[in-house]
C-alpha positions in Angstrom: 0.0 0.0 0.0 1.4 3.4 -1.0 1.3 5.8 1.9 3.4 8.6 0.6 2.1 12.1 1.2 -0.5 13.2 -1.4 -0.8 16.7 -2.6 -4.5 17.4 -2.9 -4.0 19.9 -5.7 -1.7 17.6 -7.7 -4.2 14.8 -7.2 -6.7 16.8 -9.3 -4.1 18.1 -11.8 -4.6 21.6 -10.4 -1.2 22.4 -8.9 1.0 25.4 -9.5 4.2 24.8 -11.4 7.4 24.8 -9.3 8.5 28.2 -10.8 5.1 29.8 -10.1 4.9 28.6 -6.5 8.5 29.7 -5.9 7.9 33.1 -7.4 4.9 33.7 -5.2 6.7 32.5 -2.1 9.8 34.5 -2.8 7.7 37.7 -3.4 5.9 37.3 -0.1 9.2 36.7 1.8 10.8 39.7 0.1 7.8 41.9 1.1 8.2 40.8 4.7 11.9 41.4 4.7 11.6 44.8 3.0 8.9 46.0 5.4 10.9 44.7 8.4 14.1 46.6 7.4 12.1 49.7 6.2 11.3 51.1 9.6 9.2 48.0 10.6 6.6 48.7 7.9 4.8 51.2 10.1 4.8 54.1 7.6 2.0 54.4 5.0 4.4 54.4 2.0 5.7 51.0 3.1 2.2 49.6 3.6 1.2 51.0 0.2 4.0 49.1 -1.5 3.2 45.9 0.4 -0.5 46.2 -0.3 -0.2 46.9 -4.0 2.3 44.0 -4.5 0.2 41.6 -2.5 -2.9 42.7 -4.5 -1.1 41.9 -7.8 -0.1 38.5 -6.4 -3.7 37.8 -5.1 -5.4 38.6 -8.4 -2.8 36.6 -10.5 -3.4 33.5 -8.3 -7.2 34.1 -8.4 -7.1 34.2 -12.2 -4.9 31.1 -12.3 -7.3 29.2 -10.0 -10.3 30.4 -12.0 -8.8 29.0 -15.2 -8.2 25.7 -13.4 -11.9 25.6 -12.3 -10.9 25.4 -8.6 -11.3 29.0 -7.4 -14.5 28.7 -5.4 -13.3 25.4 -3.9 -10.2 27.1 -2.6 -12.0 29.5 -0.3 -12.4 28.1 3.2 -14.3 29.3 6.3 -11.2 31.0 7.7 -11.0 33.4 4.8 -14.7 34.1 5.4 -13.9 35.1 9.0 -11.2 37.5 7.8 -13.7 38.9 5.3 -16.2 39.5 8.1 -13.5 41.4 10.0 -13.1 43.7 7.1 -16.9 44.1 6.7 -17.2 45.2 10.4 -14.6 47.9 9.6 -16.5 49.0 6.5 -19.8 49.2 8.4 -18.2 51.5 11.0 -17.7 54.1 8.2 -21.3 54.1 7.0 -23.5 57.1 7.9 -26.5 56.1 9.9 -29.4 58.0 11.5 -28.6 59.4 14.9 -31.3 57.4 16.7 -29.7 54.2 15.5 -26.1 55.5 16.3 -27.2 56.1 19.9 -28.3 52.5 20.2 -25.3 50.9 18.4 -22.5 53.0 20.0 -23.6 55.5 22.7 -20.2 57.1 23.0 -20.0 57.7 19.2 -23.3 59.4 19.4 -22.0 61.6 22.2 -18.8 62.4 20.1 -20.8 63.9 17.2 -23.5 65.6 19.3 -21.6 66.8 22.5 -18.0 67.2 21.5 -18.5 69.4 18.5 -19.9 72.9 19.2 -23.2 73.3 17.2 -22.0 76.4 15.4 -18.9 74.6 14.1 -20.9 71.6 13.0 -23.3 73.8 11.1 -20.4 75.7 9.6 -18.8 72.4 8.4 -22.0 71.3 6.6 -21.9 74.6 4.6 -18.4 73.7 3.3 -19.0 70.1 2.5 -22.4 68.4 2.7 -21.0 64.9 3.1 -19.6 65.4 6.6 -21.3 64.1 9.8 -24.2 66.3 10.8 -26.8 66.5 13.5 -28.9 63.9 11.6 -26.4 61.4 10.2 -23.0 60.2 11.4 -20.9 57.0 11.3 -20.0 54.7 14.2 -16.3 55.4 13.7 -15.1 58.5 15.6 -12.3 58.8 12.9 -13.6 57.3 9.6 -10.4 58.1 7.7 -8.3 56.1 10.3 -10.9 53.3 10.1 -10.4 53.1 6.3 -6.6 52.8 6.9 -7.0 50.1 9.5 -9.1 48.0 7.1 -5.9 47.2 5.3 -4.9 44.9 8.2 -7.6 42.1 7.5 -7.1 42.5 3.8 -3.4 42.0 3.9 -3.7 39.2 6.4 -6.4 37.3 4.5 -4.7 37.7 1.1 -1.3 36.4 2.5 -3.1 33.6 4.3 -5.0 32.5 1.2 -1.9 32.7 -1.1 0.1 30.6 1.2 -2.7 28.0 1.7 -2.6 27.6 -2.1 1.1 27.5 -2.9 2.2 25.7 0.3 0.5 22.6 -0.9 4.0 21.9 -2.2 6.2 20.5 0.5 9.4 22.1 -0.7 7.9 25.6 -0.7 6.9 25.2 3.0 10.5 24.5 3.8 11.8 27.2 1.5 9.6 29.7 3.4 10.7 28.5 6.8 14.4 28.6 5.8 14.2 32.1 4.3 12.3 33.7 7.2 14.4 32.0 9.9 17.7 33.0 8.3 16.6 36.6 7.5 15.4 36.9 11.1 18.8 35.7 12.3 20.5 38.4 10.2 18.2 41.0 11.5 18.8 39.9 15.1 22.5 40.0 14.6 22.4 43.6 13.2 20.2 44.6 16.1 22.6 43.1 18.6 25.5 44.9 17.1 23.5 48.2 17.3 22.7 47.4 20.9 26.3 46.8 21.7 27.3 50.1 20.1 24.5 52.1 21.7 25.2 50.7 25.2 29.0 51.5 24.9 30.6 54.3 26.9 31.1 56.5 23.9 29.8 60.0 24.4 28.8 60.6 20.8 27.1 58.1 18.5 27.4 58.1 14.7 24.5 57.0 12.5 27.1 55.6 10.1 28.1 53.0 12.6 24.5 51.7 13.2 23.2 48.9 11.0 19.4 49.0 11.4 18.7 51.8 13.8 17.7 54.8 11.7 18.3 57.5 14.3 20.3 58.2 17.5 18.1 56.5 20.0 18.5 54.1 22.9 16.4 51.5 21.1 18.7 49.3 19.0 15.7 47.9 17.1 14.7 51.3 15.8 13.3 50.1 12.5 10.3 49.0 14.4 8.0 51.5 16.1 9.1 50.0 19.4 11.1 47.1 20.7 8.0 45.0 21.3 7.2 44.9 17.6 10.8 43.8 16.9 10.5 41.1 19.5 7.3 39.9 18.0 8.8 39.6 14.5 11.9 37.8 15.8 9.6 35.4 17.8 7.8 34.3 14.6 11.2 33.9 12.9 12.3 31.7 15.8 9.2 29.5 15.4 10.2 29.1 11.7 13.7 28.2 12.8 12.4 25.5 15.2 10.4 24.1 12.3 13.6 24.0 10.1 15.5 22.2 12.9 12.9 19.5 13.0 12.9 19.1 9.2 16.7 18.9 8.9 16.9 16.5 11.7 14.3 14.3 9.9 16.3 14.7 6.7 19.5 13.6 8.4 17.9 10.5 9.8 16.5 9.6 6.4 19.9 10.1 4.8 21.4 7.5 7.1 18.6 5.0 6.4 18.7 5.3 2.6 22.5 6.0 2.4 22.3 9.3 0.6 25.4 10.7 -1.2 28.1 12.6 0.7 27.0 15.9 -0.9 23.4 15.4 0.4 24.7 14.7 3.9 27.0 17.7 3.8 24.1 20.0 2.7 22.0 18.6 5.6 24.8 19.4 8.0 25.2 22.9 6.6 21.5 23.6 7.0 21.6 22.2 10.5 24.5 24.4 11.5 23.0 27.5 9.9 19.6 26.8 11.5 21.2 26.4 15.0 23.1 29.6 14.5 19.9 31.4 13.5 18.2 30.1 16.6 21.0 31.3 18.8 20.9 34.8 17.2 17.1 35.0 17.3 17.0 34.1 21.0 19.8 36.6 21.8 18.0 39.2 19.6 14.7 38.8 21.4 16.4 39.2 24.7 18.5 42.2 23.5 15.3 43.9 22.3 14.3 44.1 25.9 10.7 43.3 25.0 8.9 41.8 28.0 6.0 40.6 26.0 8.3 38.8 23.5 10.2 37.3 26.4 7.1 35.9 28.0 5.8 34.7 24.6 9.0 32.9 23.8 9.1 31.3 27.2 5.6 29.9 26.8 6.3 28.9 23.2 9.6 27.2 24.2 7.8 25.2 26.9 5.1 24.1 24.4 7.6 23.0 21.7 9.9 21.4 24.2 7.0 19.3 25.5 5.9 18.4 22.0 9.3 17.3 20.9 9.6 15.2 24.1 6.3 13.5 23.8 5.6 13.5 20.1 9.0 13.0 18.5 10.6 11.5 21.6 13.8 13.1 20.3 16.0 14.0 23.2 18.8 15.2 21.0 16.6 17.9 19.4 15.4 19.0 22.8 19.0 19.3 24.0 20.0 21.2 20.9 17.3 23.8 21.6 18.3 24.1 25.3 21.9 24.4 24.3 21.1 27.2 21.8 19.3 29.2 24.5 22.3 28.8 26.8 24.7 29.9 24.1 22.5 33.0 23.4 22.8 34.0 27.0 26.5 33.5 26.9 26.6 35.7 23.8 24.8 38.5 25.6 27.2 38.2 28.6 30.2 38.4 26.3 28.9 41.6 24.7 28.0 43.2 28.0 24.2 43.2 27.4 23.1 40.5 29.8 22.9 42.9 32.8 20.5 45.3 30.9 18.4 42.4 29.8 18.2 40.8 33.2 17.2 44.1 34.8 14.4 44.4 32.2 13.2 40.9 32.7 13.0 41.4 36.5 10.4 44.1 35.9 7.9 41.4 34.8 7.2 40.5 38.4 7.1 42.3 41.7 6.4 45.9 42.5 7.7 47.2 39.2 5.2 45.0 37.3 2.3 46.5 39.3 3.5 50.0 38.6 3.5 49.5 34.8 1.6 52.4 33.2 -0.2 49.8 31.0 -2.2 48.6 33.9 -3.7 52.0 34.8 -4.3 52.7 31.1 -6.1 49.4 30.6 -8.5 50.5 33.3 -9.3 53.6 31.3 -9.5 51.5 28.1 -12.0 49.1 29.7 -14.1 52.0 30.8 -14.0 53.5 27.2 -14.9 50.1 25.7 -17.9 49.9 28.0 -19.1 53.3 26.9 -18.8 52.3 23.2 -20.6 49.0 23.5 -21.9 47.1 21.7 -20.2 47.9 18.4 -17.1 49.9 19.4 -15.6 53.2 18.2 -14.4 52.0 14.8 -11.3 50.2 13.7 -8.1 52.2 14.0 -9.5 54.8 16.2 -8.0 53.8 19.5 -5.6 56.7 19.8 -8.5 59.1 19.9 -11.4 57.0 21.2 -9.9 56.4 24.7 -9.0 60.1 25.4 -12.3 61.3 27.0 -12.3 58.4 29.5 -8.8 58.9 31.1 -9.1 58.7 34.8 -6.3 56.4 36.0 -3.6 56.6 33.3 -0.4 58.5 33.7 1.2 61.1 31.5 1.9 58.7 28.6 -0.1 59.1 25.4 -1.0 55.6 24.2 -1.4 55.6 20.4 -2.2 51.9 20.8 -3.4 50.0 23.9 -0.2 47.9 24.0 -2.5 45.0 24.4 -4.6 43.9 21.4 -7.5 42.5 23.4 -8.2 45.9 24.9 -7.7 47.7 21.6 -10.0 45.4 19.6 -12.6 45.5 22.4 -12.7 49.3 22.2 -12.6 49.5 18.5 -15.0 46.7 17.5 -16.8 45.6 20.6 -17.0 41.9 21.7 -18.0 40.9 18.1 -14.5 41.7 16.8 -12.8 39.8 19.7 -15.2 36.9 18.9 -14.0 36.8 15.3 -10.4 36.9 16.2 -10.9 34.2 18.8 -12.8 32.0 16.3 -10.0 32.3 13.8 -7.3 31.5 16.3 -9.3 28.5 17.6 -9.8 27.2 14.0 -6.1 27.4 13.4 -5.4 25.6 16.7 -7.9 22.9 15.7 -6.2 22.3 12.4 -2.9 22.1 14.2 -4.4 19.4 16.4 -5.7 17.6 13.3 -2.2 17.6 11.8 -0.9 16.1 15.1 -3.5 13.3 14.8 -2.6 12.7 11.2 1.1 12.5 11.9 0.5 10.1 14.8 -1.2 7.7 12.4 1.7 7.8 10.0 4.7 7.3 12.3 6.5 5.1 9.7 5.8 7.4 6.8 6.0 10.9 8.3 6.6 13.9 6.0 9.3 16.1 7.3 7.7 19.3 5.9 4.4 18.5 7.7 6.3 18.1 11.0 8.2 21.3 10.4 5.0 23.3 9.9 3.4 21.5 12.9 6.2 22.4 15.3 6.3 25.9 13.9 2.7 26.3 14.8 3.1 24.7 18.2 5.6 27.5 19.1 4.0 30.4 17.2 0.4 30.1 18.3 1.0 30.4 22.1 3.9 32.7 21.7 2.1 35.2 19.6 -1.0 35.0 21.8 1.0 35.9 24.9 3.1 38.6 23.3 0.2 40.4 21.7 -1.5 40.8 25.1 1.4 43.3 25.8 1.9 44.6 22.2 0.3 45.6 18.9 2.9 44.2 16.5 0.2 42.2 14.7 -0.9 45.4 13.1 2.5 45.9 11.3 3.3 44.1 8.0 6.3 42.0 9.1 4.4 40.4 12.0 1.0 40.4 10.3 2.2 38.7 7.0 4.6 36.3 8.6 1.8 35.0 10.9 -0.6 34.9 7.9 1.8 32.7 5.9 2.4 30.4 8.8 -1.4 30.0 9.2 -1.7 29.3 5.5 1.0 26.7 5.8 -0.9 25.0 8.7 -4.1 24.9 6.6 -2.3 23.5 3.5 -0.6 20.9 5.6 -3.8 19.9 7.4 -5.5 19.5 4.0 -2.7 17.3 2.7 -2.6 15.2 5.9 -6.4 14.8 5.8 -6.4 13.8 2.1 -3.7 11.2 2.8 -5.6 9.8 5.8 -8.9 9.6 3.8 -7.1 7.8 1.0 -5.7 5.3 3.4 -9.2 4.7 4.9 -10.6 4.2 1.4 -7.9 1.7 0.5 -8.5 -0.3 3.7 -12.3 -0.3 3.3 -12.4 -0.4 -0.5 -15.3 2.1 -0.5 -15.5 5.6 -1.9 -17.7 8.3 -0.5 -21.0 8.4 -2.3 -22.7 11.2 -0.4 -25.4 12.9 -2.4 -28.8 14.4 -2.2 -30.6 17.6 -1.9 -28.9 19.0 1.2 -25.4 18.3 -0.3 -26.4 20.2 -3.5 -27.7 23.1 -1.5 -24.6 23.1 0.7 -22.4 23.3 -2.4 -24.4 26.2 -3.8 -24.2 28.1 -0.4 -20.4 27.4 -0.3 -20.0 28.7 -3.9 -22.1 31.8 -3.2 -20.2 32.6 0.1 -16.9 32.0 -1.7 -17.8 34.4 -4.5 -18.9 37.0 -2.0 -15.7 36.6 0.0 -13.5 37.0 -3.0 -15.5 40.1 -4.0 -14.9 41.6 -0.6 -11.2 41.1 -1.0 -11.3 42.7 -4.4 -13.2 45.7 -3.2 -11.0 45.8 0.0 -7.8 45.9 -2.0 -9.1 48.7 -4.2 -10.1 50.8 -1.2 -7.0 50.0 0.7 -4.6 51.0 -2.1 -6.5 54.3 -2.5 -6.5 55.1 1.2 -2.8 54.1 1.6 -1.8 56.2 -1.4 -3.6 59.2 0.3 -2.0 58.5 3.6 1.5 58.1 2.1 1.0 61.4 0.3 0.0 63.2 3.5 2.8 61.5 5.4 5.3 62.7 2.7 4.1 66.3 2.9 4.1 66.1 6.7 7.7 65.0 6.6 8.6 67.9 4.3 6.8 70.3 6.6 8.7 69.1 9.6 12.0 69.4 7.7 11.0 72.9 6.6 10.2 73.9 10.2 13.7 73.0 11.3 15.0 75.9 9.2 15.0 79.5 10.3 11.6 80.9 9.4 13.1 83.4 6.9 14.9 80.6 5.0 11.9 78.3 4.7 10.7 77.2 1.3 7.2 77.9 -0.1 4.6 75.2 0.4 2.4 76.3 -2.5 2.9 73.0 -4.4 2.0 70.9 -1.4 -1.0 73.0 -0.6 -2.3 72.8 -4.2 -1.8 69.0 -4.4 -3.6 68.5 -1.1 -6.4 70.8 -2.1 -7.0 68.6 -5.1 -7.1 65.5 -2.9 -9.9 67.1 -0.8 -12.1 67.3 -3.8 -12.2 63.5 -4.0 -11.8 62.8 -0.2 -13.6 65.5 1.6 -13.9 63.5 4.8 -10.2 62.9 5.4 -9.4 64.7 8.6 -5.6 64.1 8.1 -5.6 66.1 4.9 -7.6 68.9 6.4 -5.4 69.2 9.4 -2.2 69.2 7.4 -3.6 71.8 4.9 -4.6 74.1 7.8 -1.1 73.9 9.2 0.6 74.4 5.9 -1.6 77.5 5.1 -0.8 79.0 8.5 3.0 78.2 8.0 2.9 79.9 4.7 1.4 83.1 6.1 3.9 83.1 8.9 6.7 82.6 6.4 5.5 85.5 4.2 5.2 87.8 7.2 8.7 86.8 8.4 10.2 87.5 5.0 8.8 91.0 5.0 10.0 91.8 8.5 13.4 90.4 7.7 13.6 92.7 4.7 13.1 95.7 7.0 15.5 94.3 9.6 13.1 95.5 12.2 12.8 92.2 14.1 15.5 90.0 15.4 15.8 86.6 13.7 15.1 84.8 16.9 11.9 86.7 17.4 10.5 86.2 13.9 9.0 82.9 14.7 7.1 84.3 17.7 6.1 87.6 16.1 4.5 86.0 13.0 2.8 83.1 14.8 -1.0 83.0 14.4 -1.6 83.1 18.2 0.5 86.3 18.4 -1.7 87.9 15.8 -4.8 86.7 17.7 -3.6 88.0 21.1 -2.6 91.3 19.6 -6.0 91.8 18.1 -7.6 91.1 21.5 -5.3 93.4 23.3 -5.9 96.4 21.0 -9.6 96.1 21.5 -12.6 96.6 19.3 -12.6 98.7 16.2 -9.5 97.0 14.8 -9.7 94.4 12.1 -7.5 91.5 11.2 -6.7 93.1 7.9 -5.2 96.1 9.6 -2.8 93.9 11.6 -1.7 91.7 8.7 1.7 92.2 7.1 2.2 92.9 3.4 2.1 89.7 1.4 -0.2 87.9 3.8 -3.6 86.9 2.5 -6.8 87.1 4.6 -8.5 84.4 2.4 -5.7 82.0 3.3 -6.4 82.4 7.0 -10.1 81.8 6.3 -9.3 78.7 4.2 -7.0 77.3 7.0 -9.9 77.7 9.5 -12.4 76.0 7.2 -10.1 73.0 6.9 -9.8 72.9 10.7 -13.6 73.0 11.0 -14.0 70.1 8.6 -11.3 68.1 10.4 -13.1 68.5 13.7 -16.4 67.5 12.2 -14.9 64.3 10.8 -12.8 63.5 13.9 -14.5 64.9 17.0 -11.9 63.7 19.5 -8.9 65.3 17.7 -7.3 68.0 19.9 -5.0 69.3 17.1 -8.0 70.5 15.1 -9.2 72.4 18.2 -5.8 73.9 18.7 -5.9 75.4 15.2 -9.4 76.7 15.7 -8.3 78.4 18.9 -5.3 80.0 17.1 -7.7 81.3 14.5 -10.7 82.1 16.6 -10.4 85.8 15.6 -12.0 84.6 12.3 -14.9 83.2 14.2 -17.8 85.5 14.8 -19.0 83.4 17.7 -15.6 82.9 19.3 -16.9 84.0 22.7 -19.2 81.0 22.7 -17.1 78.3 21.0 -13.5 79.0 22.2 -14.2 78.3 25.9 -15.8 75.0 24.8 -12.9 74.1 22.6 -10.4 74.9 25.3 -12.2 72.8 27.9 -12.4 69.9 25.5 -8.6 70.0 24.9 -8.0 70.0 28.6 -10.2 67.1 29.1 -8.9 65.1 26.2 -5.3 65.6 27.5 -6.2 65.6 31.2 -3.2 63.6 32.2 -0.7 65.7 30.2 0.8 68.5 32.2 2.4 70.1 29.2 -0.9 70.3 27.4 -2.6 71.7 30.4 0.0 74.4 30.6 0.0 75.0 26.9 -3.7 75.8 26.8 -3.2 78.7 29.2 -1.7 80.7 26.3 -5.2 81.2 24.8 -6.8 84.1 26.6 
């Protein structure tokens, strides 16, 4: 009886060619590596590149599967779960009647009715009719951020589906594991070298001597937004390295049994040594990143994989190799003088320091905010603003993310979102258990690649679960796509193992499945319909995500240019007319993007200050250091108040300044506040320009009190608001 592993796609003559599968795999791996080394993939331009490349891959494979007549059969329930995740995000952006909004998300209703002065809301509707009003508004308290956040399920689902298709080939699974584990090892090595240099006694640091840290900071894993994201990525790479170790150990054992050639044995030894080296570097890199979440996750994952190797493989040698690699990693850190820093950081996990972690107080605020937004949340991607009105226990830190995905998703999507995430995770764990059962029935004919994926999953699932309780790395492309590819590999492996097991049962019984009937036919139609809808969701999702990421990357680019321009003396700054014109054209197609409106308002104000400074500098009547202060909008505002009634803004304006530009800046700030009611930056602009508001006596005190409440824990903000009289 033939018991070799069966590829279910090849069995139907519907497999990808070796070259096609390899190209898809390599492209996905390159995307992961590029995003990891390009500032951790956190910036919109990087996400835009990843999204558009993944979209091309997705549609190419969809067309290929369609031509093979196997497209709808390739969609499973896990992809449907991811599609529902995206749909929840989309529904958050739809405008609904206020009476319905009050029932679905009471705090969102309060945001649009109580946190925007009525005169400003009415003014916004005169500029653009498609902004939230007193009758219609979305659940999301920042719809433009929700649209950006919707790229997360789209990228995850596409990467998962692609890998579930191409990883039906055993050698592509191993190629993926080898690539990711070794790239992760290189990344960890460069991070360790940066950590050694940064922790040295040198008084000055040179950027040229740093490998992956883009700026002079005390975080050696600077390409990631923080060290936790780096630790999360390296943890996934470590799981892949463990899978590689299992595979190469299986290959070495097979080489002895069938007496492979000397070259084959040497290649196995080379892979074994390089994999062990990667494991050492990855463990050392995770420790050097000083990420407590990653450390806890790796500890739990290591315990799980050690137990699985001991009881499933009964391979004491592999278990000893893993333990030895961990010991060598610690020795490596000691040799480079990093172990003391790492041990001090690890000790903060327990004891009094753990209880004083600012996350704990912030999570209390987050839980209260989530309660207020029940049952459907504040909208995907809105966490940085949605929690602000409910700060009571948190400290001075501003949490852009919750540093704990359960709290973040609970606030953004309510229990429904957490339920979908848990359902997906449980489904992957169930498939992993099914692989274990299938492998136990084939002890004499085990497939090394299946075991590699199995042990990778055994490490990754608990490790990532623990680490993301203290982090948000799953939202960034390196962690997101690596985990998606691992999940796809688990599904493809489970499918192959299940097909192999079914074939064995048929051979033993001599019977074929003959299920038929009305319910089976209806079930197939329902499956095909749901599959078609799911693929349509991903098609629409990619289109919207690419558009939104292009806008975000454009805004981010102009924001970077603005910051660079502000570093120059005001009289030497360049004109921003081109950026203003380009952003104005974007607002015609995307009038509800608060990010564009806020940046436009700032650029218009900067330009008026620059023009005024240029004139004063030509007269040499004001010192260079005072130009910035003299030409600031708030100085103009305060001067107008001090000089009393009877004086107009036009009389105080300097030659070259344009009254219409000031008005335009204010209109953009008004629109930004209408689209993002918890944004304090829009309020700050409106306070600076309240001399243009005929009802400033009524609105300015409200705006000022809102800022103080939104940033109630920030002493600098509280002090800063005192400048507005």
